N, C-alpha and C positions, 0 to 999 in steps of 0.2 A: 504494500500500500504506500503510494508516494503522492505527496501534495506538491504541485508544480506552480511556479510563479514566473511570469514572463517579463520581458523588458519594456522600457518606455516606448509608447507609440504602438505597441503590439496588442495582441490578445492571446487567449489560451491556445489558439491554433498554431502559434509560433513554435510551440513545444511538441507538435505532433511527430516530427522526425524521431524524437527520442522514444515515443511510444512504439513506433514501428520497430525500433532497434531493440526494445525490451518487452517482447510479447508476453513474458511470464509474470509481469507486474501489473497490478491494478493502479490506475492513476486517477487522481482528481485534479483537474487543471482549473485554475481560477482566473477570471477576468478581474484584475485589480481595479479599484475605484478610478473613474474617468476613462476606462478602457473597455472595449467590447460592449457587452450588455450590462456591465456593472454600473450602478448609479454613482453620482458624485457624492462627496462627503457632506454630512449635515453640518460639520464644523470646518474651520480652516485647516486644521491639522488632525491627522490620525495619530493617536497616542499608542504607546505600547500596551497600555491597559485595555484600550478599545480593541486592538488587534487580538489580544489574548481572549477577551470576552467573545469576540466573533468566532474564533477558532474553537473555544470551549463548547459553544452551542453547536457548531458544525460537527465536531467530533462526537458529541453526545447523540445528535440526531442520526448519525450514520454508524453508531456503535463501533467507533474506531478507538482502539486502546493503544496500539503501537503503530508507528508509521515512519516513513522517510520523507525528506523534503528535498526539493531541488529548485534552483533559481538561476535565471539568466540575467546578467546585467543588473538593472534595477531590481529584478526579482530576487537577486542574490541577498539583498539586505532583508527581504522578507523571510527568506529561508534561514538566514543567520539569526534573526530575531526570534523566529519560531523555535529554533534549536535552544536558544537561551531560555525561552519561556516554558518549554516542555522538555526539560533535560532527561527525564526518566522515560519519556515516551518516544522520543526521536531516536531511531536506530541507525539512520544513514542520512548524510547531508552531501548532496552532489551540487557543486557550484560551477557555473559556466561564466567565466569573465565576470565575477560577482562585484557589484557595487556594495559598499558598506564595510569593507575591510580598511581601506584608506579613504578618508573623506577629503575631497578636493577643497582647498581653501576658497576657491571661487564659489563652490556650492555652499559652504558655510556662510560666506559673506552674503550671498544672494538670498538666503532663506531665514536668517536669524533676526534681522532688525527691520523695523517698519520702513526706514528710509531706503535701505538697500533692496528690500522687496519691491518698493515703488520703482526704483531705478531699474531693477531686473525686469519687471513687468513692462516698463516703457520700452526697453530695448528689444524684448522678445516680441512685443506686439507691433513694433515698427521695423519692418524689414530693412529699410535703408539705414536706420540707426544701427541695427545689428550687423549689417555688412561692413559698415565703417569701423565698428568696434572690432569685429573679427579680423579685418585686414590689419589694423593696428597691433592687435595682440600677436598675430602671426609674425608681423614685421619685427617686433621686439623680442620674439622668441619665447613668449609665455604660453602660447597655444600651438599645437601641432595642426598642420593643414588637414590631416585626416579627421581630426576632431571637429574642425569647422565644417567639413563636408557632411559628417554625421549630423551635426546640429542643423545644417541647412535642409537635410532630408526630413528631419523631424519637425521643422518649422515652416514647411512649404505653404500651408493654408492657415486661415484664421482659426479653424477648429483645432488643428494640430498645435498652434501656438498657445491657445488657451489651455489645452490638455497638458502641455509641457510645463507651463507656469504653475498650474494647480497641482500637478504631480510633484514637482520639485518642492514646493512649499508644503503641500499636504502630507508628504511622506518624510519630511525632514526630521521628525521625531522617531522614526523607525530606525533606531541605531542600536546595534548589538554592542555589548561590552566584549571586545575581542579577547582580552586576557581571560575573562570568564568563559567565553566560548571554548578557548583552548583547554581550559581546565575540565570543562564538560566532556570534550572529545576524549581526553585522556581517561577521566574517571569512569565514564560509561562505555568506553571502547566504541565510540561512534565511527561508522564507516564514512570517513571524509574523503571525497574525491574533488579535486580542483582542476578544471579544464581551462586552459588559457590559449590565446592566439599569439603566435610568435610575432605577428606584425600588427598587433592591436595597439593603436596609439591612444585609444579612448580609455582603456583600462589596462595599462601595461603590466608586465610581469612583476616589477618591483612594488606595485600596489598591494601585492599579497604578503609582503615581508612581515607586517605586524602579526599575521597569523602563522605563516609557515616557519618563521624563526622560533616560535614557541612550540612548534610541532615538527621537529626535524625528521621524523619518520614519514611525514606526509610529503610526497614528492609530486608537485603539480605535473599534470599531463599537458605538455606544450605541443600544440598542433600548428602546422604550417598554414595559417590563415589569419585574417584580420578579425575585427569584431563582428561584422555582419553575418559571416558564414560559419561562425563557431558552432552553433547548434547542429548544423548540417554535418560538419566535419566530426564533431563529437559523436553523432549518431553512427557515422561510418566506423569510427574507432570502436564503439561499443558492440557493433555487429560482429567485429572480428574477435 
């Protein structure tokens, strides 16, 4: 039994290649708030306690006592948070270029304070402002071109821009305590797998250091791909 969480701008269908690669598992794939058929949040931010409460109801309704979690990109922070919240029930945690291990200072700045949230929304909603800022950040070497291309693909329409803004701010409280997660993995012998893209500029390999340095026995599986095709490549790896 595995609960799966997708990346930003996606829905549960994005994880389907993994289901095809693992026919012996039962999956529950979630549309996270603002994505797919899931509604928006009733508050600005989703707290860890709210997330725990939602999962407690879901697990009880489906009579699930032990389970695994997996998450791609943004979904990785939900997988890590779930592991922290249900340490005795989560038996496996499979992460695919997971967000939530190292938090970007840009993300912290954009989602923590009213003024920076206002500035972030202004740039996200105005394509011209965003392009000018992106060009400047690439020029000074603070942002990789690949990351800008990813941002442009997820900010192409007004609906996408609104979703990105609300997701960034709305999920900013879903943060796992990485030292605590490492302790849980060791204490409960959690099957932790980390899949990374060798050419992933959005979530590069060193972003995993806060977790992998605490768990030297966990060796990330590095595949020759970037961020976008990691699920597909990981599914191929799992089939083998």
